[in-house]
N, C-alpha and C positions, 0 to 999 in steps of 0.2 A: 811561829810557835811550834815546838815539837810536841806531838801527842804521844802519850804512853798510858793507856787506860788498861786496867786489869779487871777481869771478871773471875768467876770460880775456875774456869778452865782456859781462858783466852787472854791474849794481849792484843789490843788495837794500837797500832803504831804507824809511824810514817813509812811509806814505801822506801826501799833502798834499791840501788841498781843491782845488788846481789840477788834480789828477789825475782829476776827476770824469768827463770825457769818455772818457778812456782806460779808467777802471774800468767805464764803461757798455759799452764794446766787449767787455769780458770778461764781466761778470756780467749784461749785457743780452742776451747771445747764447744762443739756445735750445740751440745745440750744446754750450755749457758748462753751462748751468743744469740740463740733464737729468741730469747726473752728480753734482751737488753733494750733499753730506751734511753736516748734515741737509738733508733735502729742503726747498728753498725755491723760491718762484716766481721766474721770470726778472724782473730789475729792468726795468721798462717804459720809464722816461724819465729825463731828467737830474735833475729835482727829487727823484725817488725815490732815485736813485743818490747824490745829494748828501746826502740824509738818512742813508743807510746809511754812506757814507764818513765823515760827521761823527761818527757813533756809533763807528766803528772808531777814528778819531783820538782821540776823547775817552776811549775805553776803554784805549788803548795804555799809558798810564802806570800803570794798575792791574794789568797782567799781571805775574806772577812769572816772571822770566827762567828758561828761554828762551822762554816763551810770548809770542805776539804775532801781528800781521798786518802784512805788508809788501808794498810794490810792488816789482816786478822791472822794471828798465829796461835797455835796451841802453846800453852805455858810449859807443859811437860816435855815437849820435844823441840819446840821452836819452829815446827813445820807450818808454813803459810798455807792456810786452808781456804782463805777467802779475801774479799775486798769489801770495804764499806765506803759510802760517800754521803755527804750532805752537800746539797747545791741548790741554787735558785732554780725554780721551775720557770719556763717561758711564761710571760715576756721578761723574765729575769729582773723583776723589781722587788718582790717581797716574799713570795711563797717559797718556803724551803721544802726540799724533798730529801728523804732518807732513802738510800738504796743499799742493797746487799747482793753480792755475787759470790758464790762458793763453788769450789770444784766438785764435780759429781761424786767423787769418792768420799767427800765430807758431808754429803746430804744425809739427812735422817738422824743426826746426832744433836739437833737443837742448837747448833752453832749460830745460825742466822738470828734466831730469837735472842739468844744470850748476848751476842755482840751488839745487836740493835738496842736492847735494853740498856746496856752499858753506855753506848754512844748517846742515846736519848737522855739518860740521866745527866751526862756531862753537858749536852746541848741545852737542856732546860735549866741547868744548875744555877745560873746567875740571874734568872728571871727576865732576860731580855728577849727570849723567844717564847711566843704565845702558843704556836702550833706548828706542827710539821706534817707534811703529806707524804704519802707513798703512792706510786702509780704502778700498775701491773697490767699486762696484757690479759684479756678476759679468760684465756685458757691456762694461764700460769697458776695452776692450783697450789704449788708450793709457796709462791710469793703471796698469794691471797691468804693462805693459811697462816703464814708468818705475820702478816698484817693483823689478822684476827687475834693471834696469840699475844700480840703487843697491845691489844685493846684499841686498835684503830677502828674508827667508825667509817663505814662505807658512805661516801658522799654522792657517788653517781658515776656515770660513764661519760667520757668526753673524747673529742678528737683535737682539742686545742693545744695539747702538749706533744711536741715532736712529730706532728702529722701522723699520729697513730691513734687507733681506737683503744682507750685505756680505762681501766677501773681506777677510781680515785678514792683513797682512804686518808682520813685525817685523825691526828691525835693532838688534843689540846694539853698544854702543860699541866693545868689543874687536874684534869682527868688522869693523866699519867702519874702524878704525884699521889693521888688518892689510891691508886692500884699498886704503887711501889712499896 
């Protein structure tokens, strides 16, 4: 399934190989990479980013909806400013995680919250998803603030995901729909 969701300012769409330079601005940034979970090294160069992006593009058709990875672009310019994902949390059986990664020059504009609300509306839309989680490293103030703006409830702290100490937030579909 090809995804193309629109919010007031943004488009959430499938990644394309032409997005490699924009993706490197996101995942090649030390300011972004330090917060990723699972912990991965910063992508160092265009060939490495192309390899990662190609793997994401090839994996996309195999995800069970609403899981996937998408690019977030500004509607007015087409500039890719971030990436979004919905995936299963370990042990990869039922709990879905939403995640957002934006290049540092796009921070502070509300893009993560806007894109996340749009993606959550779609994910909760058919009634098959009851809740979605977000995980953040304890000092990742931006991610924690975004979870709060989305109306996510703090569940606690755990080290059971990705072998990292993480804050866990949950949003139930019924609560999201009441606030939307």
